[in-house]
NUMIZA-541705 format. One record per residue: x, y, z of N, C-alpha, C, O, CB in turn; residue in three letters. Coordinates in nm, 3 decimals. Glycine has a CB too. Layout:
<pts>
pt n.xx:X; n.yy:Y; n.zz:Z; ca.xx:X; ca.yy:Y; ca.zz:Z; c.xx:X; c.yy:Y; c.zz:Z; o.xx:X; o.yy:Y; o.zz:Z; cb.xx:X; cb.yy:Y; cb.zz:Z; residuo:ALA
...
</pts>
This chain:
<pts>
pt n.xx:8.477; n.yy:9.429; n.zz:6.918; ca.xx:8.569; ca.yy:9.340; ca.zz:6.889; c.xx:8.591; c.yy:9.249; c.zz:6.788; o.xx:8.500; o.yy:9.166; o.zz:6.781; cb.xx:8.573; cb.yy:9.288; cb.zz:6.965; residuo:MET
pt n.xx:8.690; n.yy:9.234; n.zz:6.698; ca.xx:8.707; ca.yy:9.134; ca.zz:6.573; c.xx:8.648; c.yy:9.015; c.zz:6.654; o.xx:8.660; o.yy:8.999; o.zz:6.775; cb.xx:8.882; cb.yy:9.107; cb.zz:6.505; residuo:LYS
pt n.xx:8.559; n.yy:8.907; n.zz:6.534; ca.xx:8.537; ca.yy:8.777; ca.zz:6.516; c.xx:8.638; c.yy:8.708; c.zz:6.443; o.xx:8.675; o.yy:8.761; o.zz:6.338; cb.xx:8.422; cb.yy:8.760; cb.zz:6.460; residuo:LYS
pt n.xx:8.684; n.yy:8.613; n.zz:6.473; ca.xx:8.748; ca.yy:8.539; ca.zz:6.444; c.xx:8.704; c.yy:8.372; c.zz:6.412; o.xx:8.626; o.yy:8.320; o.zz:6.492; cb.xx:8.823; cb.yy:8.567; cb.zz:6.527; residuo:TYR
pt n.xx:8.765; n.yy:8.272; n.zz:6.272; ca.xx:8.687; ca.yy:8.205; ca.zz:6.289; c.xx:8.798; c.yy:8.094; c.zz:6.341; o.xx:8.916; o.yy:8.111; o.zz:6.310; cb.xx:8.593; cb.yy:8.192; cb.zz:6.177; residuo:THR
pt n.xx:8.757; n.yy:7.970; n.zz:6.428; ca.xx:8.872; ca.yy:7.865; ca.zz:6.446; c.xx:8.819; c.yy:7.749; c.zz:6.417; o.xx:8.702; o.yy:7.717; o.zz:6.436; cb.xx:8.937; cb.yy:7.856; cb.zz:6.582; residuo:VAL
pt n.xx:8.889; n.yy:7.695; n.zz:6.381; ca.xx:8.890; ca.yy:7.482; ca.zz:6.339; c.xx:8.928; c.yy:7.398; c.zz:6.449; o.xx:9.046; o.yy:7.389; o.zz:6.483; cb.xx:9.029; cb.yy:7.417; cb.zz:6.208; residuo:LYS
pt n.xx:8.849; n.yy:7.345; n.zz:6.500; ca.xx:8.795; ca.yy:7.284; ca.zz:6.568; c.xx:8.820; c.yy:7.154; c.zz:6.529; o.xx:8.728; o.yy:7.103; o.zz:6.465; cb.xx:8.684; cb.yy:7.322; cb.zz:6.578; residuo:LEU
pt n.xx:8.939; n.yy:7.070; n.zz:6.553; ca.xx:8.958; ca.yy:6.858; ca.zz:6.504; c.xx:8.877; c.yy:6.804; c.zz:6.608; o.xx:8.921; o.yy:6.813; o.zz:6.722; cb.xx:9.156; cb.yy:6.755; cb.zz:6.527; residuo:ASP
pt n.xx:8.785; n.yy:6.759; n.zz:6.594; ca.xx:8.741; ca.yy:6.641; ca.zz:6.720; c.xx:8.826; c.yy:6.525; c.zz:6.661; o.xx:8.847; o.yy:6.509; o.zz:6.541; cb.xx:8.544; cb.yy:6.590; cb.zz:6.735; residuo:ILE
pt n.xx:8.867; n.yy:6.457; n.zz:6.747; ca.xx:8.979; ca.yy:6.323; ca.zz:6.722; c.xx:8.907; c.yy:6.224; c.zz:6.839; o.xx:8.887; o.yy:6.225; o.zz:6.960; cb.xx:9.186; cb.yy:6.365; cb.zz:6.765; residuo:LEU
pt n.xx:8.874; n.yy:6.118; n.zz:6.693; ca.xx:8.804; ca.yy:5.973; ca.zz:6.769; c.xx:8.808; c.yy:5.977; c.zz:6.968; o.xx:8.731; o.yy:5.922; o.zz:7.047; cb.xx:8.933; cb.yy:5.806; cb.zz:6.704; residuo:GLU
pt n.xx:8.913; n.yy:6.055; n.zz:6.992; ca.xx:8.906; ca.yy:5.940; ca.zz:7.162; c.xx:8.788; c.yy:6.106; c.zz:7.201; o.xx:8.737; o.yy:6.101; o.zz:7.313; cb.xx:9.156; cb.yy:5.900; cb.zz:7.323; residuo:ASN
pt n.xx:8.759; n.yy:6.210; n.zz:7.133; ca.xx:8.709; ca.yy:6.275; ca.zz:7.198; c.xx:8.731; c.yy:6.370; c.zz:7.267; o.xx:8.651; o.yy:6.397; o.zz:7.357; cb.xx:8.678; cb.yy:6.233; cb.zz:7.234; residuo:GLY
pt n.xx:8.842; n.yy:6.446; n.zz:7.246; ca.xx:8.942; ca.yy:6.557; ca.zz:7.273; c.xx:8.945; c.yy:6.632; c.zz:7.169; o.xx:8.897; o.yy:6.586; o.zz:7.065; cb.xx:9.078; cb.yy:6.518; cb.zz:7.303; residuo:ASP
pt n.xx:8.996; n.yy:6.753; n.zz:7.171; ca.xx:9.048; ca.yy:6.870; ca.zz:7.057; c.xx:9.113; c.yy:6.932; c.zz:6.999; o.xx:9.156; o.yy:7.016; o.zz:7.079; cb.xx:9.041; cb.yy:6.930; cb.zz:7.050; residuo:GLY
pt n.xx:9.141; n.yy:6.944; n.zz:6.933; ca.xx:9.284; ca.yy:7.076; ca.zz:6.959; c.xx:9.192; c.yy:7.196; c.zz:6.865; o.xx:9.118; o.yy:7.190; o.zz:6.767; cb.xx:9.505; cb.yy:7.023; cb.zz:6.854; residuo:VAL
pt n.xx:9.248; n.yy:7.317; n.zz:6.964; ca.xx:9.205; ca.yy:7.472; ca.zz:6.880; c.xx:9.321; c.yy:7.468; c.zz:6.771; o.xx:9.422; o.yy:7.397; o.zz:6.774; cb.xx:9.218; cb.yy:7.647; cb.zz:6.994; residuo:LEU
pt n.xx:9.283; n.yy:7.562; n.zz:6.672; ca.xx:9.436; ca.yy:7.608; ca.zz:6.619; c.xx:9.378; c.yy:7.789; c.zz:6.639; o.xx:9.289; o.yy:7.824; o.zz:6.561; cb.xx:9.492; cb.yy:7.535; cb.zz:6.401; residuo:LYS
pt n.xx:9.407; n.yy:7.848; n.zz:6.694; ca.xx:9.440; ca.yy:8.028; ca.zz:6.670; c.xx:9.538; c.yy:8.068; c.zz:6.607; o.xx:9.650; o.yy:8.023; o.zz:6.583; cb.xx:9.466; cb.yy:8.112; cb.zz:6.786; residuo:PHE
pt n.xx:9.454; n.yy:8.203; n.zz:6.568; ca.xx:9.606; ca.yy:8.208; ca.zz:6.438; c.xx:9.658; c.yy:8.364; c.zz:6.555; o.xx:9.608; o.yy:8.432; o.zz:6.644; cb.xx:9.543; cb.yy:8.270; cb.zz:6.164; residuo:PRO
pt n.xx:9.751; n.yy:8.355; n.zz:6.500; ca.xx:9.897; ca.yy:8.438; ca.zz:6.522; c.xx:9.828; c.yy:8.571; c.zz:6.641; o.xx:9.867; o.yy:8.605; o.zz:6.752; cb.xx:9.976; cb.yy:8.523; cb.zz:6.324; residuo:ASN
pt n.xx:9.698; n.yy:8.624; n.zz:6.541; ca.xx:9.670; ca.yy:8.755; ca.zz:6.606; c.xx:9.639; c.yy:8.754; c.zz:6.743; o.xx:9.671; o.yy:8.826; o.zz:6.838; cb.xx:9.566; cb.yy:8.819; cb.zz:6.544; residuo:GLU
pt n.xx:9.524; n.yy:8.594; n.zz:6.724; ca.xx:9.441; ca.yy:8.645; ca.zz:6.902; c.xx:9.570; c.yy:8.533; c.zz:6.994; o.xx:9.601; o.yy:8.557; o.zz:7.111; cb.xx:9.181; cb.yy:8.555; cb.zz:6.938; residuo:VAL
pt n.xx:9.625; n.yy:8.425; n.zz:6.921; ca.xx:9.754; ca.yy:8.387; ca.zz:7.061; c.xx:9.823; c.yy:8.545; c.zz:7.105; o.xx:9.869; o.yy:8.555; o.zz:7.219; cb.xx:9.927; cb.yy:8.256; cb.zz:6.983; residuo:VAL
pt n.xx:9.827; n.yy:8.610; n.zz:7.054; ca.xx:9.926; ca.yy:8.748; ca.zz:7.092; c.xx:9.848; c.yy:8.830; c.zz:7.179; o.xx:9.885; o.yy:8.878; o.zz:7.286; cb.xx:9.972; cb.yy:8.849; cb.zz:6.956; residuo:ASP
pt n.xx:9.641; n.yy:8.855; n.zz:7.078; ca.xx:9.618; ca.yy:8.970; ca.zz:7.172; c.xx:9.568; c.yy:8.830; c.zz:7.265; o.xx:9.557; o.yy:8.743; o.zz:7.178; cb.xx:9.493; cb.yy:9.126; cb.zz:7.121; residuo:LYS
pt n.xx:9.539; n.yy:8.778; n.zz:7.370; ca.xx:9.485; ca.yy:8.697; ca.zz:7.503; c.xx:9.642; c.yy:8.662; c.zz:7.515; o.xx:9.657; o.yy:8.685; o.zz:7.635; cb.xx:9.348; cb.yy:8.545; cb.zz:7.486; residuo:PHE
pt n.xx:9.746; n.yy:8.629; n.zz:7.476; ca.xx:9.858; ca.yy:8.605; ca.zz:7.479; c.xx:9.804; c.yy:8.442; c.zz:7.630; o.xx:9.795; o.yy:8.409; o.zz:7.749; cb.xx:9.970; cb.yy:8.779; cb.zz:7.513; residuo:GLN
pt n.xx:9.787; n.yy:8.395; n.zz:7.459; ca.xx:9.777; ca.yy:8.205; ca.zz:7.494; c.xx:9.858; c.yy:8.125; c.zz:7.483; o.xx:9.947; o.yy:8.153; o.zz:7.404; cb.xx:9.699; cb.yy:8.125; cb.zz:7.427; residuo:LEU
pt n.xx:9.866; n.yy:8.008; n.zz:7.543; ca.xx:10.044; ca.yy:7.957; ca.zz:7.504; c.xx:10.004; c.yy:7.803; c.zz:7.484; o.xx:9.903; o.yy:7.763; o.zz:7.543; cb.xx:10.196; cb.yy:7.982; cb.zz:7.665; residuo:LYS
pt n.xx:10.047; n.yy:7.749; n.zz:7.436; ca.xx:10.019; ca.yy:7.547; ca.zz:7.413; c.xx:10.042; c.yy:7.559; c.zz:7.549; o.xx:10.107; o.yy:7.626; o.zz:7.628; cb.xx:10.149; cb.yy:7.407; cb.zz:7.302; residuo:VAL
pt n.xx:9.950; n.yy:7.451; n.zz:7.544; ca.xx:9.902; ca.yy:7.396; ca.zz:7.678; c.xx:9.846; c.yy:7.446; c.zz:7.749; o.xx:9.832; o.yy:7.376; o.zz:7.849; cb.xx:9.968; cb.yy:7.361; cb.zz:7.749; residuo:GLY
pt n.xx:9.782; n.yy:7.575; n.zz:7.761; ca.xx:9.612; ca.yy:7.727; ca.zz:7.815; c.xx:9.510; c.yy:7.581; c.zz:7.757; o.xx:9.485; o.yy:7.522; o.zz:7.652; cb.xx:9.576; cb.yy:7.982; cb.zz:7.641; residuo:ASP
pt n.xx:9.477; n.yy:7.574; n.zz:7.896; ca.xx:9.297; ca.yy:7.541; ca.zz:7.906; c.xx:9.256; c.yy:7.594; c.zz:7.875; o.xx:9.319; o.yy:7.698; o.zz:7.893; cb.xx:9.214; cb.yy:7.528; cb.zz:7.992; residuo:LYS
pt n.xx:9.082; n.yy:7.634; n.zz:7.771; ca.xx:9.029; ca.yy:7.681; ca.zz:7.740; c.xx:8.874; c.yy:7.633; c.zz:7.805; o.xx:8.836; o.yy:7.517; o.zz:7.808; cb.xx:9.073; cb.yy:7.685; cb.zz:7.629; residuo:ILE
pt n.xx:8.824; n.yy:7.711; n.zz:7.838; ca.xx:8.586; ca.yy:7.683; ca.zz:7.876; c.xx:8.610; c.yy:7.737; c.zz:7.795; o.xx:8.684; o.yy:7.821; o.zz:7.743; cb.xx:8.437; cb.yy:7.745; cb.zz:8.011; residuo:GLU
pt n.xx:8.447; n.yy:7.607; n.zz:7.779; ca.xx:8.351; ca.yy:7.655; ca.zz:7.694; c.xx:8.258; c.yy:7.668; c.zz:7.724; o.xx:8.198; o.yy:7.580; o.zz:7.786; cb.xx:8.333; cb.yy:7.612; cb.zz:7.612; residuo:LEU
pt n.xx:8.208; n.yy:7.772; n.zz:7.695; ca.xx:8.064; ca.yy:7.818; ca.zz:7.761; c.xx:7.893; c.yy:7.789; c.zz:7.690; o.xx:7.816; o.yy:7.873; o.zz:7.644; cb.xx:8.083; cb.yy:7.985; cb.zz:7.766; residuo:ILE
pt n.xx:7.874; n.yy:7.654; n.zz:7.702; ca.xx:7.733; ca.yy:7.680; ca.zz:7.548; c.xx:7.610; c.yy:7.817; c.zz:7.594; o.xx:7.600; o.yy:7.845; o.zz:7.713; cb.xx:7.589; cb.yy:7.473; cb.zz:7.529; residuo:PRO
pt n.xx:7.531; n.yy:7.886; n.zz:7.498; ca.xx:7.491; ca.yy:8.008; ca.zz:7.517; c.xx:7.353; c.yy:7.941; c.zz:7.432; o.xx:7.351; o.yy:7.859; o.zz:7.341; cb.xx:7.595; cb.yy:8.149; cb.zz:7.460; residuo:GLN
pt n.xx:7.241; n.yy:8.014; n.zz:7.502; ca.xx:7.088; ca.yy:7.976; ca.zz:7.482; c.xx:7.063; c.yy:7.981; c.zz:7.369; o.xx:6.947; o.yy:7.941; o.zz:7.353; cb.xx:6.989; cb.yy:8.049; cb.zz:7.541; residuo:LYS
pt n.xx:7.129; n.yy:8.020; n.zz:7.242; ca.xx:7.174; ca.yy:8.097; ca.zz:7.152; c.xx:7.211; c.yy:7.941; c.zz:7.061; o.xx:7.184; o.yy:7.940; o.zz:6.941; cb.xx:7.303; cb.yy:8.222; cb.zz:7.207; residuo:ASP
pt n.xx:7.251; n.yy:7.859; n.zz:7.103; ca.xx:7.337; ca.yy:7.785; ca.zz:7.092; c.xx:7.460; c.yy:7.780; c.zz:7.032; o.xx:7.518; o.yy:7.676; o.zz:7.001; cb.xx:7.294; cb.yy:7.723; cb.zz:7.067; residuo:GLY
pt n.xx:7.521; n.yy:7.946; n.zz:7.008; ca.xx:7.663; ca.yy:7.905; ca.zz:7.012; c.xx:7.715; c.yy:7.899; c.zz:7.150; o.xx:7.658; o.yy:7.932; o.zz:7.253; cb.xx:7.748; cb.yy:7.998; cb.zz:6.932; residuo:SER
pt n.xx:7.851; n.yy:7.844; n.zz:7.131; ca.xx:7.973; ca.yy:7.865; ca.zz:7.218; c.xx:8.079; c.yy:7.984; c.zz:7.231; o.xx:8.161; o.yy:8.002; o.zz:7.141; cb.xx:8.045; cb.yy:7.767; cb.zz:7.188; residuo:ILE
pt n.xx:8.074; n.yy:8.076; n.zz:7.361; ca.xx:8.117; ca.yy:8.135; ca.zz:7.418; c.xx:8.322; c.yy:8.074; c.zz:7.447; o.xx:8.329; o.yy:7.951; o.zz:7.448; cb.xx:7.999; cb.yy:8.139; cb.zz:7.520; residuo:ARG
pt n.xx:8.422; n.yy:8.125; n.zz:7.461; ca.xx:8.500; ca.yy:8.115; ca.zz:7.493; c.xx:8.597; c.yy:8.138; c.zz:7.560; o.xx:8.680; o.yy:8.199; o.zz:7.491; cb.xx:8.500; cb.yy:8.107; cb.zz:7.459; residuo:MET
pt n.xx:8.643; n.yy:8.116; n.zz:7.696; ca.xx:8.708; ca.yy:8.139; ca.zz:7.797; c.xx:8.844; c.yy:8.108; c.zz:7.900; o.xx:8.837; o.yy:8.031; o.zz:7.995; cb.xx:8.639; cb.yy:8.129; cb.zz:7.829; residuo:LYS
pt n.xx:8.940; n.yy:8.166; n.zz:7.870; ca.xx:9.070; ca.yy:8.139; ca.zz:7.880; c.xx:9.060; c.yy:8.091; c.zz:8.017; o.xx:8.998; o.yy:8.168; o.zz:8.090; cb.xx:9.167; cb.yy:8.253; cb.zz:7.849; residuo:PRO
pt n.xx:9.094; n.yy:8.010; n.zz:8.060; ca.xx:9.182; ca.yy:7.965; ca.zz:8.210; c.xx:9.304; c.yy:7.988; c.zz:8.243; o.xx:9.402; o.yy:7.915; o.zz:8.223; cb.xx:9.193; cb.yy:7.837; cb.zz:8.233; residuo:LEU
pt n.xx:9.297; n.yy:8.112; n.zz:8.305; ca.xx:9.478; ca.yy:8.130; ca.zz:8.348; c.xx:9.494; c.yy:8.032; c.zz:8.489; o.xx:9.422; o.yy:8.044; o.zz:8.588; cb.xx:9.534; cb.yy:8.336; cb.zz:8.401; residuo:LYS
pt n.xx:9.601; n.yy:7.939; n.zz:8.476; ca.xx:9.603; ca.yy:7.864; ca.zz:8.618; c.xx:9.679; c.yy:7.979; c.zz:8.703; o.xx:9.736; o.yy:8.084; o.zz:8.671; cb.xx:9.696; cb.yy:7.697; cb.zz:8.620; residuo:SER
pt n.xx:9.654; n.yy:7.913; n.zz:8.825; ca.xx:9.698; ca.yy:8.010; ca.zz:8.930; c.xx:9.821; c.yy:8.006; c.zz:8.930; o.xx:9.857; o.yy:7.911; o.zz:8.860; cb.xx:9.654; cb.yy:7.991; cb.zz:9.061; residuo:LYS
pt n.xx:9.946; n.yy:8.087; n.zz:8.995; ca.xx:10.094; ca.yy:8.089; ca.zz:8.976; c.xx:10.154; c.yy:8.023; c.zz:9.056; o.xx:10.162; o.yy:8.089; o.zz:9.159; cb.xx:10.152; cb.yy:8.202; cb.zz:8.980; residuo:PRO
pt n.xx:10.230; n.yy:7.870; n.zz:9.074; ca.xx:10.284; ca.yy:7.812; ca.zz:9.133; c.xx:10.402; c.yy:7.873; c.zz:9.259; o.xx:10.459; o.yy:7.978; o.zz:9.232; cb.xx:10.314; cb.yy:7.746; cb.zz:9.038; residuo:LYS
pt n.xx:10.425; n.yy:7.825; n.zz:9.352; ca.xx:10.522; ca.yy:7.862; ca.zz:9.440; c.xx:10.650; c.yy:7.888; c.zz:9.385; o.xx:10.710; o.yy:7.991; o.zz:9.412; cb.xx:10.533; cb.yy:7.773; cb.zz:9.533; residuo:LEU
pt n.xx:10.700; n.yy:7.791; n.zz:9.301; ca.xx:10.849; ca.yy:7.761; ca.zz:9.235; c.xx:10.805; c.yy:7.863; c.zz:9.170; o.xx:10.848; o.yy:7.959; o.zz:9.234; cb.xx:10.907; cb.yy:7.616; cb.zz:9.152; residuo:ASP
pt n.xx:10.736; n.yy:7.908; n.zz:9.067; ca.xx:10.743; ca.yy:8.004; ca.zz:8.959; c.xx:10.760; c.yy:8.162; c.zz:9.008; o.xx:10.804; o.yy:8.264; o.zz:8.954; cb.xx:10.612; cb.yy:7.987; cb.zz:8.873; residuo:ASN
pt n.xx:10.719; n.yy:8.139; n.zz:9.103; ca.xx:10.739; ca.yy:8.268; ca.zz:9.204; c.xx:10.830; c.yy:8.299; c.zz:9.238; o.xx:10.863; o.yy:8.417; o.zz:9.224; cb.xx:10.695; cb.yy:8.274; cb.zz:9.308; residuo:LEU
pt n.xx:10.964; n.yy:8.151; n.zz:9.336; ca.xx:11.028; ca.yy:8.215; ca.zz:9.388; c.xx:11.118; c.yy:8.210; c.zz:9.307; o.xx:11.220; o.yy:8.260; o.zz:9.355; cb.xx:11.045; cb.yy:8.198; cb.zz:9.498; residuo:GLN
pt n.xx:11.136; n.yy:8.164; n.zz:9.184; ca.xx:11.222; ca.yy:8.214; ca.zz:9.030; c.xx:11.210; c.yy:8.329; c.zz:9.060; o.xx:11.310; o.yy:8.356; o.zz:9.126; cb.xx:11.164; cb.yy:8.184; cb.zz:8.865; residuo:GLU
pt n.xx:11.139; n.yy:8.427; n.zz:9.051; ca.xx:11.110; ca.yy:8.586; ca.zz:9.014; c.xx:11.163; c.yy:8.674; c.zz:9.140; o.xx:11.189; o.yy:8.794; o.zz:9.129; cb.xx:10.930; cb.yy:8.620; cb.zz:8.990; residuo:GLY
pt n.xx:11.174; n.yy:8.617; n.zz:9.233; ca.xx:11.276; ca.yy:8.674; ca.zz:9.312; c.xx:11.474; c.yy:8.737; c.zz:9.337; o.xx:11.566; o.yy:8.657; o.zz:9.352; cb.xx:11.248; cb.yy:8.597; cb.zz:9.370; residuo:ILE
pt n.xx:11.489; n.yy:8.861; n.zz:9.335; ca.xx:11.605; ca.yy:8.839; ca.zz:9.296; c.xx:11.652; c.yy:9.003; c.zz:9.414; o.xx:11.585; o.yy:9.060; o.zz:9.500; cb.xx:11.625; cb.yy:8.829; cb.zz:9.092; residuo:ASN
pt n.xx:11.794; n.yy:9.029; n.zz:9.361; ca.xx:11.811; ca.yy:9.151; ca.zz:9.464; c.xx:11.728; c.yy:9.275; c.zz:9.442; o.xx:11.713; o.yy:9.354; o.zz:9.536; cb.xx:11.956; cb.yy:9.201; cb.zz:9.464; residuo:GLU
pt n.xx:11.679; n.yy:9.296; n.zz:9.339; ca.xx:11.635; ca.yy:9.464; ca.zz:9.340; c.xx:11.509; c.yy:9.383; c.zz:9.416; o.xx:11.530; o.yy:9.370; o.zz:9.537; cb.xx:11.603; cb.yy:9.586; cb.zz:9.156; residuo:GLU
pt n.xx:11.417; n.yy:9.340; n.zz:9.382; ca.xx:11.271; ca.yy:9.306; ca.zz:9.477; c.xx:11.324; c.yy:9.270; c.zz:9.552; o.xx:11.310; o.yy:9.373; o.zz:9.618; cb.xx:11.155; cb.yy:9.214; cb.zz:9.449; residuo:ASN
pt n.xx:11.408; n.yy:9.184; n.zz:9.642; ca.xx:11.348; ca.yy:9.161; ca.zz:9.769; c.xx:11.405; c.yy:9.234; c.zz:9.905; o.xx:11.523; o.yy:9.256; o.zz:9.932; cb.xx:11.356; cb.yy:9.020; cb.zz:9.786; residuo:LEU
pt n.xx:11.305; n.yy:9.263; n.zz:9.972; ca.xx:11.254; ca.yy:9.357; ca.zz:10.068; c.xx:11.331; c.yy:9.295; c.zz:10.202; o.xx:11.334; o.yy:9.174; o.zz:10.223; cb.xx:11.076; cb.yy:9.362; cb.zz:10.074; residuo:ASP
pt n.xx:11.397; n.yy:9.403; n.zz:10.297; ca.xx:11.460; ca.yy:9.358; ca.zz:10.362; c.xx:11.449; c.yy:9.296; c.zz:10.452; o.xx:11.522; o.yy:9.395; o.zz:10.456; cb.xx:11.501; cb.yy:9.404; cb.zz:10.376; residuo:ASP
pt n.xx:11.429; n.yy:9.206; n.zz:10.571; ca.xx:11.441; ca.yy:9.170; ca.zz:10.657; c.xx:11.339; c.yy:9.247; c.zz:10.798; o.xx:11.382; o.yy:9.356; o.zz:10.836; cb.xx:11.572; cb.yy:9.169; cb.zz:10.645; residuo:GLU
pt n.xx:11.246; n.yy:9.206; n.zz:10.852; ca.xx:11.253; ca.yy:9.334; ca.zz:10.941; c.xx:11.202; c.yy:9.246; c.zz:11.125; o.xx:11.121; o.yy:9.155; o.zz:11.145; cb.xx:11.101; cb.yy:9.488; cb.zz:10.857; residuo:ILE
pt n.xx:11.250; n.yy:9.289; n.zz:11.182; ca.xx:11.270; ca.yy:9.206; ca.zz:11.316; c.xx:11.117; c.yy:9.283; c.zz:11.377; o.xx:11.057; o.yy:9.389; o.zz:11.394; cb.xx:11.455; cb.yy:9.245; cb.zz:11.425; residuo:ASP
pt n.xx:11.113; n.yy:9.179; n.zz:11.388; ca.xx:10.968; ca.yy:9.237; ca.zz:11.508; c.xx:11.000; c.yy:9.206; c.zz:11.629; o.xx:10.902; o.yy:9.161; o.zz:11.689; cb.xx:10.805; cb.yy:9.161; cb.zz:11.496; residuo:PHE
pt n.xx:11.100; n.yy:9.211; n.zz:11.696; ca.xx:11.081; ca.yy:9.209; ca.zz:11.892; c.xx:11.234; c.yy:9.139; c.zz:11.941; o.xx:11.259; o.yy:9.122; o.zz:12.060; cb.xx:10.906; cb.yy:9.066; cb.zz:11.968; residuo:GLY
</pts>
């Protein structure tokens, strides 16, 4: 896998801002506001892992339409 150099600006309050090249954003389907887990490695490096949030019920319901709606089932 290709390696990327990413600049990390640490703000005074300790929060960080990561700036990714567009190629990385597209490849890993990242968007503004996504959470990234930083995992320290024994060799002193840091592994990064995108944390995908669980879908919310409202967002799932927005995807329901006539084409993917199942018929009602009568159990009795």
